[in-house]
Phi, psi and omega in degrees: 000129177273150178221136182226159173297150175296342177277353184289137177272132170235121177247129184252129175277117188283343178269150172297153182235152176284116182279009166283347176291142179246214180309308188291317184293319184284329175295324175290320177299326176294322178278324183280313177283308183273345181058039180236166181264126180292334177280005181288350182086019181264164171270140168240115186254127178237159176219161180277172179297323174279356171067034171251002180223139181240142162230133187235127180249138184213132170256124184256018181095339177240341179184173177273138176253139172233116172253139185231139172225130185238127175280137174280329175212158177081180179227161175283143165300125172235134182286154176259159174300139179273334177223157181298142173086346175289128186252338184222158174226144181264125172246158166284158175303326178288320173297323176291327176294319176299315180306309195277347173272353184086028177262130175291108185284351178281324185246351184056042178230160180281136174280152182285112179237163171287134169224137181293145172281000000 
């Protein structure tokens, strides 16, 4: 489980992203699609079309971090745009933790995932 401070900003890209993108491709997506500055110290979260992978871009003041999570089974709950044309959503660190831990935020239930015994 990841843990972040309450003051951390988390931006979720609502559109699916090509997960072949690395540092440069996601850095460009933050500026072009999300209209944010990657050096602002926020987490920028992307997923693939099937919602089975996450990539998180984070600038810590000295360099970029690229974190990845791939599910063996199941999918991530992913928020939808509230209005047409909306491409990002700001989450609280608590909501981000729920998303990465597999909690469906609409039903407050765990999504079915693979877990090793």
